PDB file of N, CA, C and O in Angstrom, chain B, residues numbered from 101:
ATOM      1  N   MET B 101      12.158 -12.613   6.385  1.00  0.00           N
ATOM      2  CA  MET B 101      11.373 -11.487   6.915  1.00  0.00           C
ATOM      3  C   MET B 101      12.320 -10.420   7.480  1.00  0.00           C
ATOM      4  O   MET B 101      13.405 -10.720   7.978  1.00  0.00           O
ATOM      5  N   GLN B 102      11.878  -9.199   7.384  1.00  0.00           N
ATOM      6  CA  GLN B 102      12.627  -8.084   7.944  1.00  0.00           C
ATOM      7  C   GLN B 102      12.491  -8.081   9.449  1.00  0.00           C
ATOM      8  O   GLN B 102      11.757  -8.891  10.016  1.00  0.00           O
ATOM      9  N   GLY B 103      13.189  -7.183  10.088  1.00  0.00           N
ATOM     10  CA  GLY B 103      13.202  -7.095  11.544  1.00  0.00           C
ATOM     11  C   GLY B 103      11.976  -6.455  12.142  1.00  0.00           C
ATOM     12  O   GLY B 103      10.864  -6.969  12.014  1.00  0.00           O
ATOM     13  N   ARG B 104      12.185  -5.327  12.797  1.00  0.00           N
ATOM     14  CA  ARG B 104      11.138  -4.675  13.589  1.00  0.00           C
ATOM     15  C   ARG B 104      10.833  -3.271  13.060  1.00  0.00           C
ATOM     16  O   ARG B 104      11.738  -2.505  12.729  1.00  0.00           O
ATOM     17  N   SER B 105       9.564  -2.961  12.991  1.00  0.00           N
ATOM     18  CA  SER B 105       9.110  -1.633  12.630  1.00  0.00           C
ATOM     19  C   SER B 105       8.592  -0.934  13.884  1.00  0.00           C
ATOM     20  O   SER B 105       8.020  -1.584  14.759  1.00  0.00           O
ATOM     21  N   ARG B 106       8.783   0.368  13.983  1.00  0.00           N
ATOM     22  CA  ARG B 106       8.352   1.128  15.180  1.00  0.00           C
ATOM     23  C   ARG B 106       7.254   2.118  14.790  1.00  0.00           C
ATOM     24  O   ARG B 106       7.396   2.889  13.841  1.00  0.00           O
ATOM     25  N   ILE B 107       6.174   2.076  15.535  1.00  0.00           N
ATOM     26  CA  ILE B 107       5.042   2.987  15.324  1.00  0.00           C
ATOM     27  C   ILE B 107       4.887   3.798  16.614  1.00  0.00           C
ATOM     28  O   ILE B 107       4.657   3.243  17.689  1.00  0.00           O
ATOM     29  N   VAL B 108       5.017   5.117  16.485  1.00  0.00           N
ATOM     30  CA  VAL B 108       4.847   6.013  17.618  1.00  0.00           C
ATOM     31  C   VAL B 108       3.405   6.494  17.639  1.00  0.00           C
ATOM     32  O   VAL B 108       2.962   7.146  16.693  1.00  0.00           O
ATOM     33  N   VAL B 109       2.677   6.194  18.679  1.00  0.00           N
ATOM     34  CA  VAL B 109       1.264   6.567  18.810  1.00  0.00           C
ATOM     35  C   VAL B 109       1.200   7.991  19.335  1.00  0.00           C
ATOM     36  O   VAL B 109       1.717   8.302  20.408  1.00  0.00           O
ATOM     37  N   GLU B 110       0.544   8.864  18.540  1.00  0.00           N
ATOM     38  CA  GLU B 110       0.444  10.277  18.912  1.00  0.00           C
ATOM     39  C   GLU B 110      -1.034  10.711  18.916  1.00  0.00           C
ATOM     40  O   GLU B 110      -1.930   9.908  18.655  1.00  0.00           O
ATOM     41  N   GLU B 111      -1.264  11.996  19.216  1.00  0.00           N
ATOM     42  CA  GLU B 111      -2.630  12.478  19.321  1.00  0.00           C
ATOM     43  C   GLU B 111      -3.410  12.359  18.016  1.00  0.00           C
ATOM     44  O   GLU B 111      -4.574  11.960  18.017  1.00  0.00           O
ATOM     45  N   GLN B 112      -2.762  12.708  16.901  1.00  0.00           N
ATOM     46  CA  GLN B 112      -3.484  12.618  15.642  1.00  0.00           C
ATOM     47  C   GLN B 112      -3.592  11.148  15.240  1.00  0.00           C
ATOM     48  O   GLN B 112      -2.668  10.361  15.443  1.00  0.00           O
ATOM     49  N   GLY B 113      -4.715  10.807  14.679  1.00  0.00           N
ATOM     50  CA  GLY B 113      -4.974   9.434  14.278  1.00  0.00           C
ATOM     51  C   GLY B 113      -5.720   8.679  15.361  1.00  0.00           C
ATOM     52  O   GLY B 113      -5.603   8.976  16.550  1.00  0.00           O
ATOM     53  N   THR B 114      -6.478   7.710  14.925  1.00  0.00           N
ATOM     54  CA  THR B 114      -7.279   6.896  15.826  1.00  0.00           C
ATOM     55  C   THR B 114      -6.536   5.579  16.111  1.00  0.00           C
ATOM     56  O   THR B 114      -5.544   5.250  15.460  1.00  0.00           O
ATOM     57  N   ALA B 115      -7.035   4.861  17.078  1.00  0.00           N
ATOM     58  CA  ALA B 115      -6.457   3.551  17.382  1.00  0.00           C
ATOM     59  C   ALA B 115      -6.562   2.632  16.141  1.00  0.00           C
ATOM     60  O   ALA B 115      -5.648   1.858  15.855  1.00  0.00           O
ATOM     61  N   GLU B 116      -7.677   2.734  15.425  1.00  0.00           N
ATOM     62  CA  GLU B 116      -7.848   1.921  14.199  1.00  0.00           C
ATOM     63  C   GLU B 116      -6.807   2.272  13.165  1.00  0.00           C
ATOM     64  O   GLU B 116      -6.300   1.391  12.471  1.00  0.00           O
ATOM     65  N   ASP B 117      -6.476   3.563  13.050  1.00  0.00           N
ATOM     66  CA  ASP B 117      -5.432   3.989  12.095  1.00  0.00           C
ATOM     67  C   ASP B 117      -4.106   3.322  12.443  1.00  0.00           C
ATOM     68  O   ASP B 117      -3.405   2.832  11.558  1.00  0.00           O
ATOM     69  N   TYR B 118      -3.766   3.302  13.708  1.00  0.00           N
ATOM     70  CA  TYR B 118      -2.487   2.715  14.131  1.00  0.00           C
ATOM     71  C   TYR B 118      -2.511   1.198  13.989  1.00  0.00           C
ATOM     72  O   TYR B 118      -1.480   0.597  13.688  1.00  0.00           O
ATOM     73  N   ALA B 119      -3.653   0.570  14.197  1.00  0.00           N
ATOM     74  CA  ALA B 119      -3.794  -0.845  13.996  1.00  0.00           C
ATOM     75  C   ALA B 119      -3.559  -1.182  12.502  1.00  0.00           C
ATOM     76  O   ALA B 119      -2.860  -2.141  12.174  1.00  0.00           O
ATOM     77  N   LEU B 120      -4.152  -0.380  11.624  1.00  0.00           N
ATOM     78  CA  LEU B 120      -3.970  -0.593  10.199  1.00  0.00           C
ATOM     79  C   LEU B 120      -2.518  -0.428   9.797  1.00  0.00           C
ATOM     80  O   LEU B 120      -1.998  -1.192   8.983  1.00  0.00           O
ATOM     81  N   LYS B 121      -1.859   0.585  10.379  1.00  0.00           N
ATOM     82  CA  LYS B 121      -0.427   0.765  10.110  1.00  0.00           C
ATOM     83  C   LYS B 121       0.375  -0.485  10.497  1.00  0.00           C
ATOM     84  O   LYS B 121       1.264  -0.917   9.762  1.00  0.00           O
ATOM     85  N   ALA B 122       0.054  -1.045  11.638  1.00  0.00           N
ATOM     86  CA  ALA B 122       0.768  -2.246  12.084  1.00  0.00           C
ATOM     87  C   ALA B 122       0.515  -3.427  11.130  1.00  0.00           C
ATOM     88  O   ALA B 122       1.445  -4.156  10.786  1.00  0.00           O
ATOM     89  N   ILE B 123      -0.714  -3.607  10.716  1.00  0.00           N
ATOM     90  CA  ILE B 123      -1.028  -4.690   9.807  1.00  0.00           C
ATOM     91  C   ILE B 123      -0.326  -4.492   8.452  1.00  0.00           C
ATOM     92  O   ILE B 123       0.154  -5.450   7.846  1.00  0.00           O
ATOM     93  N   LEU B 124      -0.276  -3.234   7.988  1.00  0.00           N
ATOM     94  CA  LEU B 124       0.448  -2.953   6.748  1.00  0.00           C
ATOM     95  C   LEU B 124       1.947  -3.240   6.879  1.00  0.00           C
ATOM     96  O   LEU B 124       2.577  -3.715   5.934  1.00  0.00           O
ATOM     97  N   GLU B 125       2.520  -2.949   8.064  1.00  0.00           N
ATOM     98  CA  GLU B 125       3.922  -3.252   8.293  1.00  0.00           C
ATOM     99  C   GLU B 125       4.167  -4.765   8.239  1.00  0.00           C
ATOM    100  O   GLU B 125       5.167  -5.216   7.681  1.00  0.00           O
ATOM    101  N   PHE B 126       3.255  -5.539   8.820  1.00  0.00           N
ATOM    102  CA  PHE B 126       3.365  -7.012   8.724  1.00  0.00           C
ATOM    103  C   PHE B 126       3.305  -7.425   7.268  1.00  0.00           C
ATOM    104  O   PHE B 126       4.087  -8.270   6.834  1.00  0.00           O
ATOM    105  N   ASN B 127       2.386  -6.841   6.500  1.00  0.00           N
ATOM    106  CA  ASN B 127       2.270  -7.186   5.086  1.00  0.00           C
ATOM    107  C   ASN B 127       3.488  -6.804   4.263  1.00  0.00           C
ATOM    108  O   ASN B 127       3.760  -7.416   3.231  1.00  0.00           O
ATOM    109  N   LYS B 128       4.236  -5.773   4.724  1.00  0.00           N
ATOM    110  CA  LYS B 128       5.472  -5.394   4.044  1.00  0.00           C
ATOM    111  C   LYS B 128       6.594  -6.388   4.311  1.00  0.00           C
ATOM    112  O   LYS B 128       7.614  -6.372   3.621  1.00  0.00           O
ATOM    113  N   GLY B 129       6.415  -7.245   5.297  1.00  0.00           N
ATOM    114  CA  GLY B 129       7.441  -8.238   5.593  1.00  0.00           C
ATOM    115  C   GLY B 129       8.068  -8.140   6.938  1.00  0.00           C
ATOM    116  O   GLY B 129       8.904  -8.978   7.275  1.00  0.00           O
ATOM    117  N   PHE B 130       7.714  -7.161   7.733  1.00  0.00           N
ATOM    118  CA  PHE B 130       8.275  -7.065   9.086  1.00  0.00           C
ATOM    119  C   PHE B 130       7.703  -8.182   9.961  1.00  0.00           C
ATOM    120  O   PHE B 130       6.505  -8.463   9.936  1.00  0.00           O
ATOM    121  N   SER B 131       8.580  -8.802  10.725  1.00  0.00           N
ATOM    122  CA  SER B 131       8.104  -9.880  11.596  1.00  0.00           C
ATOM    123  C   SER B 131       7.599  -9.351  12.943  1.00  0.00           C
ATOM    124  O   SER B 131       6.795  -9.992  13.619  1.00  0.00           O
ATOM    125  N   GLN B 132       8.096  -8.157  13.314  1.00  0.00           N
ATOM    126  CA  GLN B 132       7.682  -7.555  14.580  1.00  0.00           C
ATOM    127  C   GLN B 132       7.310  -6.078  14.374  1.00  0.00           C
ATOM    128  O   GLN B 132       7.868  -5.397  13.514  1.00  0.00           O
ATOM    129  N   VAL B 133       6.365  -5.609  15.175  1.00  0.00           N
ATOM    130  CA  VAL B 133       5.994  -4.199  15.186  1.00  0.00           C
ATOM    131  C   VAL B 133       6.009  -3.761  16.662  1.00  0.00           C
ATOM    132  O   VAL B 133       5.453  -4.415  17.545  1.00  0.00           O
ATOM    133  N   GLU B 134       6.678  -2.613  16.876  1.00  0.00           N
ATOM    134  CA  GLU B 134       6.717  -2.031  18.232  1.00  0.00           C
ATOM    135  C   GLU B 134       5.823  -0.815  18.255  1.00  0.00           C
ATOM    136  O   GLU B 134       6.008   0.119  17.474  1.00  0.00           O
ATOM    137  N   PHE B 135       4.852  -0.826  19.150  1.00  0.00           N
ATOM    138  CA  PHE B 135       4.038   0.374  19.433  1.00  0.00           C
ATOM    139  C   PHE B 135       4.716   1.121  20.571  1.00  0.00           C
ATOM    140  O   PHE B 135       5.130   0.504  21.553  1.00  0.00           O
ATOM    141  N   TYR B 136       4.834   2.431  20.455  1.00  0.00           N
ATOM    142  CA  TYR B 136       5.442   3.243  21.528  1.00  0.00           C
ATOM    143  C   TYR B 136       4.564   4.452  21.761  1.00  0.00           C
ATOM    144  O   TYR B 136       4.179   5.147  20.820  1.00  0.00           O
ATOM    145  N   ALA B 137       4.248   4.698  23.025  1.00  0.00           N
ATOM    146  CA  ALA B 137       3.406   5.848  23.363  1.00  0.00           C
ATOM    147  C   ALA B 137       3.842   6.413  24.712  1.00  0.00           C
ATOM    148  O   ALA B 137       4.406   5.704  25.545  1.00  0.00           O
ATOM    149  N   THR B 138       3.567   7.712  24.913  1.00  0.00           N
ATOM    150  CA  THR B 138       3.838   8.342  26.177  1.00  0.00           C
ATOM    151  C   THR B 138       2.572   8.905  26.774  1.00  0.00           C
ATOM    152  O   THR B 138       1.645   9.267  26.050  1.00  0.00           O
ATOM    153  N   GLU B 139       2.528   8.978  28.048  1.00  0.00           N
ATOM    154  CA  GLU B 139       1.491   9.590  28.876  1.00  0.00           C
ATOM    155  C   GLU B 139       0.064   9.250  28.405  1.00  0.00           C
ATOM    156  O   GLU B 139      -0.332   8.085  28.451  1.00  0.00           O
ATOM    157  N   ASP B 140      -0.707  10.246  27.957  1.00  0.00           N
ATOM    158  CA  ASP B 140      -2.134  10.033  27.632  1.00  0.00           C
ATOM    159  C   ASP B 140      -2.329   9.096  26.444  1.00  0.00           C
ATOM    160  O   ASP B 140      -3.421   8.548  26.291  1.00  0.00           O
ATOM    161  N   MET B 141      -1.356   8.894  25.623  1.00  0.00           N
ATOM    162  CA  MET B 141      -1.514   8.091  24.435  1.00  0.00           C
ATOM    163  C   MET B 141      -1.378   6.587  24.698  1.00  0.00           C
ATOM    164  O   MET B 141      -1.573   5.767  23.800  1.00  0.00           O
ATOM    165  N   VAL B 142      -1.043   6.245  25.936  1.00  0.00           N
ATOM    166  CA  VAL B 142      -0.880   4.804  26.303  1.00  0.00           C
ATOM    167  C   VAL B 142      -2.227   4.089  26.092  1.00  0.00           C
ATOM    168  O   VAL B 142      -2.253   2.964  25.593  1.00  0.00           O
ATOM    169  N   CYS B 143      -3.321   4.719  26.459  1.00  0.00           N
ATOM    170  CA  CYS B 143      -4.640   4.103  26.267  1.00  0.00           C
ATOM    171  C   CYS B 143      -4.899   3.812  24.777  1.00  0.00           C
ATOM    172  O   CYS B 143      -5.425   2.758  24.420  1.00  0.00           O
ATOM    173  N   LYS B 144      -4.525   4.754  23.936  1.00  0.00           N
ATOM    174  CA  LYS B 144      -4.709   4.580  22.508  1.00  0.00           C
ATOM    175  C   LYS B 144      -3.830   3.439  21.993  1.00  0.00           C
ATOM    176  O   LYS B 144      -4.248   2.680  21.118  1.00  0.00           O
ATOM    177  N   LEU B 145      -2.619   3.315  22.530  1.00  0.00           N
ATOM    178  CA  LEU B 145      -1.741   2.206  22.160  1.00  0.00           C
ATOM    179  C   LEU B 145      -2.401   0.882  22.464  1.00  0.00           C
ATOM    180  O   LEU B 145      -2.406  -0.008  21.614  1.00  0.00           O
ATOM    181  N   VAL B 146      -2.957   0.724  23.648  1.00  0.00           N
ATOM    182  CA  VAL B 146      -3.636  -0.489  24.025  1.00  0.00           C
ATOM    183  C   VAL B 146      -4.801  -0.784  23.121  1.00  0.00           C
ATOM    184  O   VAL B 146      -5.000  -1.919  22.688  1.00  0.00           O
ATOM    185  N   ASP B 147      -5.585   0.262  22.833  1.00  0.00           N
ATOM    186  CA  ASP B 147      -6.720   0.096  21.894  1.00  0.00           C
ATOM    187  C   ASP B 147      -6.255  -0.357  20.520  1.00  0.00           C
ATOM    188  O   ASP B 147      -6.905  -1.191  19.889  1.00  0.00           O
ATOM    189  N   ALA B 148      -5.137   0.183  20.050  1.00  0.00           N
ATOM    190  CA  ALA B 148      -4.598  -0.211  18.725  1.00  0.00           C
ATOM    191  C   ALA B 148      -4.177  -1.669  18.748  1.00  0.00           C
ATOM    192  O   ALA B 148      -4.456  -2.413  17.808  1.00  0.00           O
ATOM    193  N   TYR B 149      -3.496  -2.089  19.832  1.00  0.00           N
ATOM    194  CA  TYR B 149      -3.101  -3.486  19.942  1.00  0.00           C
ATOM    195  C   TYR B 149      -4.341  -4.404  19.938  1.00  0.00           C
ATOM    196  O   TYR B 149      -4.344  -5.432  19.261  1.00  0.00           O
ATOM    197  N   LEU B 150      -5.363  -4.045  20.669  1.00  0.00           N
ATOM    198  CA  LEU B 150      -6.592  -4.865  20.729  1.00  0.00           C
ATOM    199  C   LEU B 150      -7.252  -4.917  19.381  1.00  0.00           C
ATOM    200  O   LEU B 150      -7.829  -5.947  19.031  1.00  0.00           O
ATOM    201  N   ALA B 151      -7.194  -3.840  18.592  1.00  0.00           N
ATOM    202  CA  ALA B 151      -7.767  -3.839  17.250  1.00  0.00           C
ATOM    203  C   ALA B 151      -6.983  -4.777  16.342  1.00  0.00           C
ATOM    204  O   ALA B 151      -7.580  -5.504  15.547  1.00  0.00           O
ATOM    205  N   VAL B 152      -5.649  -4.773  16.446  1.00  0.00           N
ATOM    206  CA  VAL B 152      -4.835  -5.698  15.671  1.00  0.00           C
ATOM    207  C   VAL B 152      -5.159  -7.133  16.066  1.00  0.00           C
ATOM    208  O   VAL B 152      -5.306  -7.994  15.199  1.00  0.00           O
ATOM    209  N   LYS B 153      -5.268  -7.393  17.337  1.00  0.00           N
ATOM    210  CA  LYS B 153      -5.565  -8.733  17.846  1.00  0.00           C
ATOM    211  C   LYS B 153      -6.943  -9.203  17.376  1.00  0.00           C
ATOM    212  O   LYS B 153      -7.135 -10.380  17.070  1.00  0.00           O
ATOM    213  N   GLU B 154      -7.900  -8.271  17.320  1.00  0.00           N
ATOM    214  CA  GLU B 154      -9.239  -8.599  16.864  1.00  0.00           C
ATOM    215  C   GLU B 154      -9.219  -8.999  15.384  1.00  0.00           C
ATOM    216  O   GLU B 154      -9.900  -9.942  14.981  1.00  0.00           O
ATOM    217  N   ARG B 155      -8.454  -8.293  14.604  1.00  0.00           N
ATOM    218  CA  ARG B 155      -8.397  -8.551  13.158  1.00  0.00           C
ATOM    219  C   ARG B 155      -7.546  -9.766  12.823  1.00  0.00           C
ATOM    220  O   ARG B 155      -7.897 -10.520  11.915  1.00  0.00           O
ATOM    221  N   MET B 156      -6.443  -9.981  13.521  1.00  0.00           N
ATOM    222  CA  MET B 156      -5.522 -11.032  13.170  1.00  0.00           C
ATOM    223  C   MET B 156      -5.615 -12.264  14.058  1.00  0.00           C
ATOM    224  O   MET B 156      -5.036 -13.303  13.740  1.00  0.00           O
ATOM    225  N   GLY B 157      -6.334 -12.159  15.160  1.00  0.00           N
ATOM    226  CA  GLY B 157      -6.545 -13.311  16.027  1.00  0.00           C
ATOM    227  C   GLY B 157      -5.260 -13.883  16.606  1.00  0.00           C
ATOM    228  O   GLY B 157      -4.402 -13.155  17.106  1.00  0.00           O
ATOM    229  N   GLU B 158      -5.150 -15.194  16.526  1.00  0.00           N
ATOM    230  CA  GLU B 158      -4.013 -15.907  17.097  1.00  0.00           C
ATOM    231  C   GLU B 158      -2.746 -15.788  16.244  1.00  0.00           C
ATOM    232  O   GLU B 158      -1.716 -16.376  16.573  1.00  0.00           O
ATOM    233  N   ALA B 159      -2.825 -15.023  15.144  1.00  0.00           N
ATOM    234  CA  ALA B 159      -1.648 -14.864  14.266  1.00  0.00           C
ATOM    235  C   ALA B 159      -0.646 -13.869  14.841  1.00  0.00           C
ATOM    236  O   ALA B 159       0.442 -13.719  14.285  1.00  0.00           O
ATOM    237  N   VAL B 160      -0.976 -13.185  15.934  1.00  0.00           N
ATOM    238  CA  VAL B 160      -0.049 -12.241  16.582  1.00  0.00           C
ATOM    239  C   VAL B 160       0.020 -12.531  18.062  1.00  0.00           C
ATOM    240  O   VAL B 160      -0.934 -13.025  18.663  1.00  0.00           O
ATOM    241  N   LYS B 161       1.156 -12.219  18.634  1.00  0.00           N
ATOM    242  CA  LYS B 161       1.321 -12.351  20.071  1.00  0.00           C
ATOM    243  C   LYS B 161       2.256 -11.251  20.570  1.00  0.00           C
ATOM    244  O   LYS B 161       3.077 -10.719  19.823  1.00  0.00           O
ATOM    245  N   VAL B 162       2.111 -10.938  21.814  1.00  0.00           N
ATOM    246  CA  VAL B 162       3.013  -9.947  22.474  1.00  0.00           C
ATOM    247  C   VAL B 162       4.325 -10.662  22.833  1.00  0.00           C
ATOM    248  O   VAL B 162       4.309 -11.692  23.507  1.00  0.00           O
ATOM    249  N   VAL B 163       5.445 -10.116  22.383  1.00  0.00           N
ATOM    250  CA  VAL B 163       6.745 -10.722  22.695  1.00  0.00           C
ATOM    251  C   VAL B 163       7.566  -9.858  23.625  1.00  0.00           C
ATOM    252  O   VAL B 163       8.606 -10.291  24.120  1.00  0.00           O
ATOM    253  N   GLY B 164       7.109  -8.636  23.869  1.00  0.00           N
ATOM    254  CA  GLY B 164       7.869  -7.781  24.765  1.00  0.00           C
ATOM    255  C   GLY B 164       7.054  -6.548  25.159  1.00  0.00           C
ATOM    256  O   GLY B 164       6.245  -6.029  24.390  1.00  0.00           O
ATOM    257  N   ALA B 165       7.300  -6.116  26.365  1.00  0.00           N
ATOM    258  CA  ALA B 165       6.630  -4.896  26.883  1.00  0.00           C
ATOM    259  C   ALA B 165       7.598  -4.180  27.786  1.00  0.00           C
ATOM    260  O   ALA B 165       8.332  -4.816  28.543  1.00  0.00           O
ATOM    261  N   ASP B 166       7.612  -2.874  27.718  1.00  0.00           N
ATOM    262  CA  ASP B 166       8.486  -2.064  28.568  1.00  0.00           C
ATOM    263  C   ASP B 166       7.681  -0.868  29.046  1.00  0.00           C
ATOM    264  O   ASP B 166       7.132  -0.108  28.249  1.00  0.00           O
ATOM    265  N   ILE B 167       7.623  -0.717  30.358  1.00  0.00           N
ATOM    266  CA  ILE B 167       6.919   0.413  30.961  1.00  0.00           C
ATOM    267  C   ILE B 167       7.962   1.181  31.789  1.00  0.00           C
ATOM    268  O   ILE B 167       8.739   0.592  32.540  1.00  0.00           O
ATOM    269  N   GLY B 168       7.955   2.495  31.630  1.00  0.00           N
ATOM    270  CA  GLY B 168       8.954   3.249  32.384  1.00  0.00           C
ATOM    271  C   GLY B 168       8.723   4.712  32.355  1.00  0.00           C
ATOM    272  O   GLY B 168       7.672   5.192  31.929  1.00  0.00           O
ATOM    273  N   VAL B 169       9.742   5.444  32.826  1.00  0.00           N
ATOM    274  CA  VAL B 169       9.707   6.908  32.915  1.00  0.00           C
ATOM    275  C   VAL B 169      11.002   7.411  32.278  1.00  0.00           C
ATOM    276  O   VAL B 169      12.080   6.875  32.534  1.00  0.00           O
ATOM    277  N   THR B 170      10.881   8.449  31.443  1.00  0.00           N
ATOM    278  CA  THR B 170      12.029   9.090  30.862  1.00  0.00           C
ATOM    279  C   THR B 170      11.951  10.587  31.093  1.00  0.00           C
ATOM    280  O   THR B 170      10.880  11.125  31.373  1.00  0.00           O
ATOM    281  N   LYS B 171      13.086  11.258  30.976  1.00  0.00           N
ATOM    282  CA  LYS B 171      13.112  12.704  31.156  1.00  0.00           C
ATOM    283  C   LYS B 171      12.855  13.384  29.800  1.00  0.00           C
ATOM    284  O   LYS B 171      13.440  13.001  28.788  1.00  0.00           O
ATOM    285  N   PHE B 172      11.980  14.387  29.794  1.00  0.00           N
ATOM    286  CA  PHE B 172      11.702  15.178  28.604  1.00  0.00           C
ATOM    287  C   PHE B 172      11.485  16.601  29.037  1.00  0.00           C
ATOM    288  O   PHE B 172      10.571  16.879  29.814  1.00  0.00           O
ATOM    289  N   HIS B 173      12.300  17.506  28.556  1.00  0.00           N
ATOM    290  CA  HIS B 173      12.241  18.919  28.947  1.00  0.00           C
ATOM    291  C   HIS B 173      12.212  19.080  30.451  1.00  0.00           C
ATOM    292  O   HIS B 173      11.418  19.842  31.001  1.00  0.00           O
ATOM    293  N   ASN B 174      13.106  18.336  31.109  1.00  0.00           N
ATOM    294  CA  ASN B 174      13.300  18.467  32.581  1.00  0.00           C
ATOM    295  C   ASN B 174      12.082  17.988  33.398  1.00  0.00           C
ATOM    296  O   ASN B 174      11.891  18.441  34.527  1.00  0.00           O
ATOM    297  N   ARG B 175      11.282  17.109  32.862  1.00  0.00           N
ATOM    298  CA  ARG B 175      10.188  16.536  33.635  1.00  0.00           C
ATOM    299  C   ARG B 175      10.059  15.048  33.302  1.00  0.00           C
ATOM    300  O   ARG B 175      10.471  14.601  32.231  1.00  0.00           O
ATOM    301  N   ASN B 176       9.494  14.309  34.216  1.00  0.00           N
ATOM    302  CA  ASN B 176       9.301  12.867  34.019  1.00  0.00           C
ATOM    303  C   ASN B 176       8.119  12.625  33.117  1.00  0.00           C
ATOM    304  O   ASN B 176       7.056  13.221  33.285  1.00  0.00           O
ATOM    305  N   VAL B 177       8.319  11.725  32.138  1.00  0.00           N
ATOM    306  CA  VAL B 177       7.248  11.337  31.194  1.00  0.00           C
ATOM    307  C   VAL B 177       7.157   9.825  31.214  1.00  0.00           C
ATOM    308  O   VAL B 177       8.151   9.141  30.971  1.00  0.00           O
ATOM    309  N   SER B 178       5.993   9.301  31.498  1.00  0.00           N
ATOM    310  CA  SER B 178       5.808   7.851  31.475  1.00  0.00           C
ATOM    311  C   SER B 178       5.595   7.375  30.037  1.00  0.00           C
ATOM    312  O   SER B 178       5.082   8.110  29.193  1.00  0.00           O
ATOM    313  N   TYR B 179       5.998   6.137  29.777  1.00  0.00           N
ATOM    314  CA  TYR B 179       5.858   5.558  28.466  1.00  0.00           C
ATOM    315  C   TYR B 179       5.526   4.077  28.536  1.00  0.00           C
ATOM    316  O   TYR B 179       5.715   3.427  29.564  1.00  0.00           O
ATOM    317  N   LEU B 180       5.015   3.546  27.397  1.00  0.00           N
ATOM    318  CA  LEU B 180       4.759   2.125  27.246  1.00  0.00           C
ATOM    319  C   LEU B 180       5.261   1.745  25.873  1.00  0.00           C
ATOM    320  O   LEU B 180       4.963   2.417  24.885  1.00  0.00           O
ATOM    321  N   SER B 181       6.016   0.679  25.810  1.00  0.00           N
ATOM    322  CA  SER B 181       6.462   0.080  24.557  1.00  0.00           C
ATOM    323  C   SER B 181       5.955  -1.346  24.517  1.00  0.00           C
ATOM    324  O   SER B 181       6.162  -2.119  25.452  1.00  0.00           O
ATOM    325  N   LEU B 182       5.295  -1.683  23.436  1.00  0.00           N
ATOM    326  CA  LEU B 182       4.689  -3.003  23.261  1.00  0.00           C
ATOM    327  C   LEU B 182       5.155  -3.594  21.949  1.00  0.00           C
ATOM    328  O   LEU B 182       4.921  -3.002  20.896  1.00  0.00           O
ATOM    329  N   VAL B 183       5.805  -4.741  21.979  1.00  0.00           N
ATOM    330  CA  VAL B 183       6.313  -5.394  20.786  1.00  0.00           C
ATOM    331  C   VAL B 183       5.419  -6.596  20.482  1.00  0.00           C
ATOM    332  O   VAL B 183       5.237  -7.484  21.315  1.00  0.00           O
ATOM    333  N   ILE B 184       4.866  -6.602  19.260  1.00  0.00           N
ATOM    334  CA  ILE B 184       4.044  -7.742  18.832  1.00  0.00           C
ATOM    335  C   ILE B 184       4.715  -8.422  17.648  1.00  0.00           C
ATOM    336  O   ILE B 184       5.459  -7.801  16.889  1.00  0.00           O
ATOM    337  N   GLU B 185       4.433  -9.711  17.510  1.00  0.00           N
ATOM    338  CA  GLU B 185       5.072 -10.509  16.462  1.00  0.00           C
ATOM    339  C   GLU B 185       3.996 -11.284  15.692  1.00  0.00           C
ATOM    340  O   GLU B 185       3.036 -11.804  16.261  1.00  0.00           O
ATOM    341  N   ARG B 186       4.199 -11.335  14.396  1.00  0.00           N
ATOM    342  CA  ARG B 186       3.316 -12.125  13.554  1.00  0.00           C
ATOM    343  C   ARG B 186       3.810 -13.576  13.548  1.00  0.00           C
ATOM    344  O   ARG B 186       4.991 -13.844  13.327  1.00  0.00           O
ATOM    345  N   LEU B 187       2.897 -14.484  13.790  1.00  0.00           N
ATOM    346  CA  LEU B 187       3.299 -15.887  13.900  1.00  0.00           C
ATOM    347  C   LEU B 187       3.188 -16.655  12.610  1.00  0.00           C
ATOM    348  O   LEU B 187       4.002 -17.541  12.351  1.00  0.00           O
ATOM    349  N   ALA B 188       2.200 -16.339  11.790  1.00  0.00           N
ATOM    350  CA  ALA B 188       2.002 -17.126  10.555  1.00  0.00           C
ATOM    351  C   ALA B 188       2.210 -16.308   9.329  1.00  0.00           C
ATOM    352  O   ALA B 188       2.082 -16.819   8.217  1.00  0.00           O
TER     353      ALA B 188
END
């Protein structure tokens, strides 16, 4: 299996769209998918993860999470990074 794929959650697209992208990445052979979102998109990231979990059940688990603040254009921007792994 390949390593990790990164999906940046942005305004365009729904949580279901991002969930489908993650599932397609697993089907391509990636063992892990990282969702990354900033500020208001964090809620959509969580919704996308829950949609993946609903579709794949116990075949996925969270293996890492990172919450923090980074500088962007001289201001603080909060972010969430969530790494999920396919088990079977």
